[in-house]
C-alpha angles and dihedrals in degrees: 000000000000113000100187133045126190118242091252091053090048092054091048089052090050091049088055090055091046091051090064105270108137114256092232091056094048091047091052092046093054094034094240133126120261090236088060089059091050091049091050090049091056090052104034103021113141095009127132122215089254090058091063093070090050090049092050091050091050092049091050091049091047091053091048091051092048090054090050092051091049091051093048091048091051092049090048092051092049091052091049091051092049092046094049092052094051096057 
């Protein structure tokens, strides 16, 4: 039993369901629970395989920007602490 599917495989499975194949049949074919298909649909619904790469790039950029904001906030707090002790 396969525990992990790639995003491209997930989208292909969702496309099977969208093409008219019953969810129960697709779930049985891939040995997954129907709820898993519904969860995937909420996350990947309407996506094409090419959209996955764009999503990954956006997630990486978002994480990088979050780290930058955290660093700047820390620097700002340090400067405030130093400034308050000098006066």
